[in-house]
N, C-alpha and C positions, 0 to 999 in steps of 0.2 A: 153937222148933217141932221141930227135929230131936231134941232131948232128949225132948220129949213123945212123939215117934214111936219112942223106944227107943234112940236113938243114945247112945254113951258119949263125952262131950266134957268134958274138964277144962280149967280155966283161963278159964272164961267171965268176962268183965269185966276181964281182964288183956290184955297185948299178945301173949301166947303161948297157943295152943290145942293140946291134945293129944287126938287122936281115936283111939279104939280101935275097930276094925271089929267089926260085929255081923253075925249071919247074915241078919237081916231087920229091916225097919222096919214098924211098924204104923200104920194110919190114925189121924188126929187132926183136931180142929177148931181153927182159930185165926182171930182177927180181924186183918185187915190194918191196919197203923197208918195214920193220916191222912198226907197229903202235906204236909210242912212247907214245901216250896218253893212250892207253889201257894198255901198260906195266907199265906206271907210276901209273895208277889207281890201278893195282894189288899190286904194291909195297906199296902204301899208305894203302891198305887193310891190308897188313901184318904188317906195322908199327903200325896201330891202334889196331889190335887184338892180337899182340904178336906172339911169336914163331919165326919160320924161314920160308923164302919163297925164291924160286929160279925161276927166269924168264929166259927162254931160247929163242933162235932164235930172239934176239934183236940186235940193233946197239947202244951200251952203250953211245957212244959219242953224239948221237942224243938228249939225255935228261940228259946230264951231269949237267945242271943247277938244275934239280930236285934232282938228287942223292946227289949233294953237299949240298943242303938244308936239305935233309934227314939225312945226317951225322951231320949237325949242330943240328938237333933235337935229336941226340943221337943214331941214328941207325948205325949199323956196316955194311958197304957196301964192298963187294968183287966183283970186276969187272973182268970178263973173256972176251975172244975175242968176244963171241956172247951171253953172259949170265951175269946176276947180281944176287948175293946172298945177302939177307938182313936179319939181326938179330937185334931185337929191345931190348932196356932196359926195366926195369919195368915201367918207366915213361918217357914221352916225354918232351923235352925242347921246350919252345915257340920260334918260329923263324919268324921274319918279312920277307915278300917277296913282291916284286913289279914286276908285269908282264912286259914283254918286247918282242920285236920281236926276232925271232930266231937269235942267240942261247941262248937268255935269258930265264927267267922263263916263261913258256907258259900260256897264258890266259885260255887255255883249261884244265889246272890243278888247276886253282884258286879255284873253288868250292870244289874240293876234298881236297885241302890243308886247307881250312877253316874248313871242317868237322874234319880233324885231329887235327887242332889247338884248336878245341872246347874241347878237352880232355887233352890238354897239361898242364903242371904244370907251370902256369903263364899266362901273357898277351902277345899278339902279334898283329901285324897289317898286313893286306893284302890290297895292293893297286893295282887296275887294271887300267893301263894306255892305254890299248887297247880298251876295251869296258867298258865305265864308268858306265853303268847301268846294268852290268851283275851280279846282286846279288839277283835274284828272289828266290834262294835257302835259303837265310838267314832267312826269316820268318818261313820257314818250319823246318829249323834246330833249331830255337828257340822253336818251338812246341815240339821238342824232348828233350828240356832242355838246349840247348846251350845258352851261355851268349854272345851275339853279338850286338854291337852298330854300326850303319852306319852313316857316315858323307861324303856325296857326293860319291866319288869313293873309299873310304877307309873304311874297316871293322876293328873294334877293337874287338878282340876276347879275352875273359877272360876264361881260361880253367876251366872246372867244373870236379868234381870227377866222376860223372856218368851221362849218358843220359838215358832217359826213353822212351820206345816204345810207339808209338801212330800211328794214321792214318795221313799220309802226302801226298801231291800232287806234282809231279814233273812238271816242266814247260818247260824244255828243256833237251837236251842230257846230258850235264855235271852236271846239277842240279840233274838229275835222279841218276847218279853215286854217287854223293856226299851224297844223302839221303840214298842210299843203304849202303854206307860205314858207315854212322852214325848209321843206323839201326843194322848193324852187331855188333856194340859196345854197343848199348842201351840194358838196362834190359827189359825183356819181349818181346812181339811181336810187330812188326811194319808192317803196311801195306802201301806200296808205290803205289799210283795210277798213271795212265797215263804213264806207263813204256814203251809204244810203242816208245817213244823218244830214248830209249836205243839202239834199234836195228839198228839205223842209224850209230852207232859208236862202238858197241861192239858185238862180235859174241858169242852168248850163254853165257852171263856173269854169269848167275845163275849156269850154269853147271861148269864153271871154278872155281867159288867160292865154290861150293859144293865139288869139288875135293880137295880143301884146308881145308875142315872141316867145312865150313859154313852151317848153317841150313837155307836154302833159297829155295823157289820154286815159280814158276809162277803159279798163281791160276786162271787166267782168260785171255782170249784173245789168239791170235796166234802170232808167231814170224813173223816179216815183212822182 
């Protein structure tokens, strides 16, 4: 975008950029890229709850690391030019992941992946190399019945047959999403508190999940 506005930037695509100042920048038009983390969260919702899900208006190559791991977990992925179709098997395979800088597995999908692995058929590990202490969602997932053991920046998840609804509290944006995903799969009713975090990274997530058949509603507070 800056180059289109007249900026002089060399080294695009490498690890070093060289910027030469210019006297002024000119107006330009640019399309904002789709949110790969919101799209990925919806794919994991589909993978956890079964059935089929189609995500449209996305750039599939932006989160290829996630869809590859979903295939390892047993999901059937069909990639279109700007869409992804996902169909899941009756049970999910355990898959280890390690977060990395783009184009690796994103740290912003770590919490959602742990939620999904909590119901996988077997044990898996999730290692976060970006934010070593980004596991505040783990105690809350355990409250829902997940079997998770922490050792520094590595979570060992042993899949359980079922999760059970209860009251949990979100502590940040992606933790909120992970708890909602787990709640969708849990038996009974789950109340997720402090969901104002969600609105920083998801647009009306409860409405989108409802359109997929989820029973979810916002019972207090306003959208931010």
